[in-house]
C-alpha positions, -999 to 999 in steps of 0.1 A, spaced: 246 -227 -278 272 -255 -274 276 -276 -305 271 -314 -299 286 -342 -319 277 -379 -322 301 -403 -304 315 -415 -336 323 -380 -349 360 -370 -343 350 -334 -338 339 -342 -303 374 -352 -294 389 -322 -312 365 -299 -292 376 -316 -260 412 -310 -268 406 -274 -277 389 -269 -243 420 -283 -226 443 -261 -247 423 -231 -236 432 -240 -200 468 -245 -210 466 -282 -203 486 -291 -233 498 -326 -223 462 -337 -217 451 -322 -250 478 -341 -268 467 -373 -251 431 -367 -263 443 -360 -299 466 -390 -299 437 -412 -290 417 -395 -318 445 -403 -342 443 -440 -332 405 -441 -337 403 -419 -368 436 -427 -387 441 -404 -417 413 -380 -407 425 -346 -419 408 -326 -392 423 -347 -364 458 -345 -380 455 -308 -383 443 -304 -347 472 -325 -335 497 -303 -353 480 -271 -340 482 -285 -304 520 -283 -305 517 -248 -320 494 -237 -292 519 -250 -267 547 -231 -284 566 -263 -289 580 -250 -321 602 -280 -332 573 -304 -326 549 -281 -344 573 -281 -374 574 -319 -374 537 -323 -372 528 -297 -398 554 -311 -422 540 -346 -418 505 -332 -423 515 -314 -455 530 -347 -469 495 -362 -465 475 -331 -476 498 -311 -499 469 -289 -512 458 -277 -477 468 -240 -476 461 -237 -439 489 -262 -431 514 -242 -450 503 -210 -433 507 -226 -399 541 -240 -408 553 -206 -420 540 -189 -388 559 -215 -368 591 -208 -386 586 -170 -382 580 -176 -344 613 -194 -344 629 -164 -364 638 -189 -392 627 -167 -421 647 -188 -447 628 -219 -437 596 -199 -438 605 -189 -474 612 -225 -483 579 -236 -469 558 -211 -488 578 -218 -520 568 -254 -516 531 -243 -512 534 -222 -544 543 -253 -564 511 -270 -554 485 -242 -550 502 -210 -564 470 -190 -568 453 -199 -535 446 -166 -516 460 -180 -483 493 -189 -501 494 -154 -516 488 -137 -482 513 -159 -465 539 -152 -492 533 -115 -485 539 -120 -448 571 -139 -454 583 -111 -478 576 -86 -450 595 -106 -425 624 -107 -450 621 -69 -454 613 -73 -491 588 -45 -489 581 -40 -526 574 -77 -530 551 -77 -500 531 -47 -513 529 -63 -548 516 -96 -533 489 -78 -514 479 -61 -546 476 -95 -561 456 -107 -531 431 -79 -535 427 -87 -572 419 -123 -562 396 -114 -533 385 -78 -538 358 -81 -511 383 -92 -484 394 -66 -458 427 -86 -453 440 -74 -486 438 -38 -474 450 -43 -439 479 -64 -450 489 -39 -476 486 -11 -450 510 -29 -427 535 -35 -455 533 2 -465 538 14 -429 568 -9 -424 582 4 -457 581 39 -443 550 49 -464 526 55 -435 507 83 -453 500 58 -482 488 32 -457 464 58 -441 451 68 -475 445 32 -486 425 23 -455 406 56 -455 396 49 -491 376 18 -481 366 28 -445 329 29 -454 331 -5 -470 345 -22 -439 330 0 -411 316 -31 -394 346 -53 -398 366 -55 -364 400 -65 -378 398 -36 -403 389 -11 -376 418 -25 -355 443 -18 -383 427 16 -390 434 25 -354 468 9 -355 478 31 -385 468 62 -366 489 51 -336 519 44 -358 516 79 -374 514 94 -339 481 110 -350 470 111 -314 435 124 -316 426 101 -345 442 72 -327 421 79 -295 389 83 -315 395 51 -336 404 29 -306 375 43 -287 351 35 -316 365 -1 -317 362 -5 -279 326 8 -280 314 -13 -309 334 -45 -304 344 -47 -267 355 -83 -270 378 -77 -300 409 -98 -296 442 -78 -295 423 -45 -289 437 -42 -254 473 -45 -267 467 -19 -294 451 5 -270 477 -1 -243 507 4 -266 491 36 -279 485 49 -244 521 41 -233 535 61 -263 509 89 -257 519 92 -220 555 95 -231 547 121 -257 529 141 -231 559 140 -209 580 151 -238 556 181 -243 543 170 -277 516 197 -285 494 172 -303 495 148 -275 488 174 -249 458 187 -269 440 153 -271 404 151 -259 402 117 -244 370 98 -254 348 86 -225 355 49 -234 392 54 -227 393 79 -198 398 53 -170 425 35 -190 442 67 -199 443 79 -163 419 107 -170 396 96 -142 404 99 -105 407 65 -86 376 53 -69 373 61 -32 357 26 -25 366 4 4 392 -23 -3 365 -49 -9 348 -27 -35 380 -15 -52 377 -17 -89 400 -41 -107 416 -12 -125 423 8 -94 436 -23 -76 461 -29 -104 472 8 -103 483 2 -67 510 -22 -80 541 -16 -101 560 -43 -120 598 -48 -116 600 -74 -144 609 -100 -155 592 -99 -189 556 -89 -195 532 -111 -177 523 -87 -149 521 -58 -173 496 -79 -193 476 -86 -161 474 -49 -154 463 -43 -190 437 -70 -188 421 -51 -159 422 -17 -176 454 -3 -159 481 13 -180 507 27 -155 538 43 -169 568 24 -154 605 18 -161 605 -20 -156 569 -29 -165 579 -44 -198 615 -53 -190 637 -84 -190 658 -84 -159 673 -113 -140 672 -116 -102 708 -108 -97 705 -78 -120 675 -66 -101 694 -68 -68 722 -48 -83 698 -22 -98 680 -17 -65 712 -17 -45 727 10 -67 695 31 -65 695 30 -103 727 49 -105 737 57 -141 704 45 -157 696 67 -186 733 78 -190 747 75 -225 776 53 -215 752 26 -203 722 30 -226 717 11 -258 691 2 -283 687 -30 -304 661 -44 -328 641 -75 -322 617 -83 -350 608 -48 -362 607 -32 -328 633 -12 -310 643 -24 -275 662 -2 -252 680 -7 -219 709 -4 -196 736 -28 -207 744 -36 -171 709 -46 -159 679 -48 -183 663 -42 -216 627 -33 -224 601 -27 -250 599 8 -266 567 1 -286 585 20 -314 589 3 -348 621 5 -368 603 23 -396 590 50 -373 623 64 -361 660 64 -370 683 44 -346 703 75 -335 671 94 -326 657 63 -309 688 61 -287 685 97 -277 648 93 -270 653 62 -250 679 77 -227 656 107 -220 627 83 -212 648 61 -190 660 90 -170 625 102 -164 611 68 -156 640 60 -133 633 92 -113 596 84 -112 603 48 -100 627 61 -73 601 85 -60 575 57 -58 599 33 -41 608 59 -15 572 70 -9 560 34 -3 526 41 -18 527 11 -42 534 -26 -40 562 -37 -63 560 -70 -81 587 -93 -94 582 -127 -111 611 -145 -128 604 -155 -164 607 -192 -173 620 -203 -139 611 -203 -102 629 -180 -79 652 -198 -55 649 -191 -18 683 -173 -20 672 -151 -49 640 -142 -30 660 -132 1 685 -112 -19 657 -92 -36 638 -87 -4 670 -76 14 679 -51 -13 644 -37 -12 642 -35 26 676 -19 30 674 7 3 636 15 2 624 9 38 589 21 30 584 0 -1 564 -33 -2 574 -62 -23 554 -91 -38 574 -120 -52 554 -143 -74 562 -179 -84 545 -210 -96 531 -232 -69 545 -267 -64 509 -279 -58 482 -264 -81 459 -263 -51 480 -236 -36 473 -212 -65 462 -179 -51 479 -184 -18 498 -155 -3 524 -158 24 539 -130 45 577 -134 43 586 -104 64 578 -67 70 563 -55 37 574 -87 18 548 -111 4 550 -143 -17 522 -152 -41 517 -185 -59 503 -190 -94 490 -222 -110 508 -215 -143 533 -189 -156 548 -178 -189 525 -195 -213 515 -163 -233 487 -138 -230 459 -163 -238 468 -186 -209 476 -161 -181 457 -169 -149 442 -135 -146 418 -145 -119 445 -160 -97 467 -129 -102 437 -107 -92 431 -128 -61 468 -126 -51 468 -88 -56 436 -83 -36 449 -104 -7 482 -85 -6 465 -51 -10 441 -58 18 469 -67 42 490 -38 30 462 -14 37 457 -29 71 493 -26 81 495 10 68 465 18 90 483 2 120 457 -25 124 481 -54 120 
């Protein structure tokens, strides 16, 4: 049931702005909230919503400004401090996050939100003992809250004490068996420990009982990526997994459907494509539709000229020690070839020493490179590239298409960009033999704002034409 508000109630304007934000129409949402500020000057809910609008738009400097101003007016609102801290952490400004939460502690030191936010800041600063102690304090303040256990488990895991994290969560499993965020962290802990059967069983339980659980797809997808790699590396525990029914399709344990193109499932459609970068949007689209292919560049950052060089060289030297490297962003290892790209490893710093990660990464890159070359040469997939944060120029499109056509004559290419006119969203143009251009209404706004339906429509149109051409009908 949709909640209704009286015309004089500011909540109807806040609700309208939130609906616009859900559609990534941030400027319009800001306009609605500015009008609300004029009508309801000093209203705490309106001021908070206005600050959160900038946060949703990922306009971090503006979000800092708005939350700081809101805190000046309402210095005892713990939510405002938490949002300000989260903004600083998103900006990788942990010292400013610390200053913000220290300020909160002067006003409301014993508020549970302040305690939990202090724990998150301590974790971001790698002050593990302090983070664990703060979560203990949180549990003493709110013993019935699952957050005190999941937060502590995360801190213990990052501190390299994964067995203690598992024991803590297992000790209260019965108490929180119907609490989705707890079950999420319970499954995440098994993934982090590479306890493959437990991870599969816990994620399947979460999927079965709470199919709409936010973030579950990410947790399952990350686990499946690591599991696929572990199987390639002949990990006996990974090879011995009995995949639960709920995850068989996503794990690739079911054969693709033999349906006609119009009846092709979304998952099988997305498995017909392979991402060439740049960044993660198309990988997230595949994940949204239940597809988790293992691919070298699915989660990579690679510029157009680097992709041209990589394709033209036929990936020469990728996975060789002289070109490979690992680095840390946040608490995750990223790996890559210093000449061309870097990518997620889905491995946390506390899970593996850097020297071992580098060796593992080079082995994986060699395997994935060979797999990608086989797929490119076979021409049995459609390869997708979308530049992150910018529109491909005509010259960049031609260079990528020429490199693909010259070196992989059987391969098909889909180049995706933002449409100049929103009405063109979903349009597909044929640019040459086995070269397509697809147009989105919006790009690079984060997982919540991806145009999944438009992506699906583009892929279906391209796939139908691709099948027709392969059958010699066009």
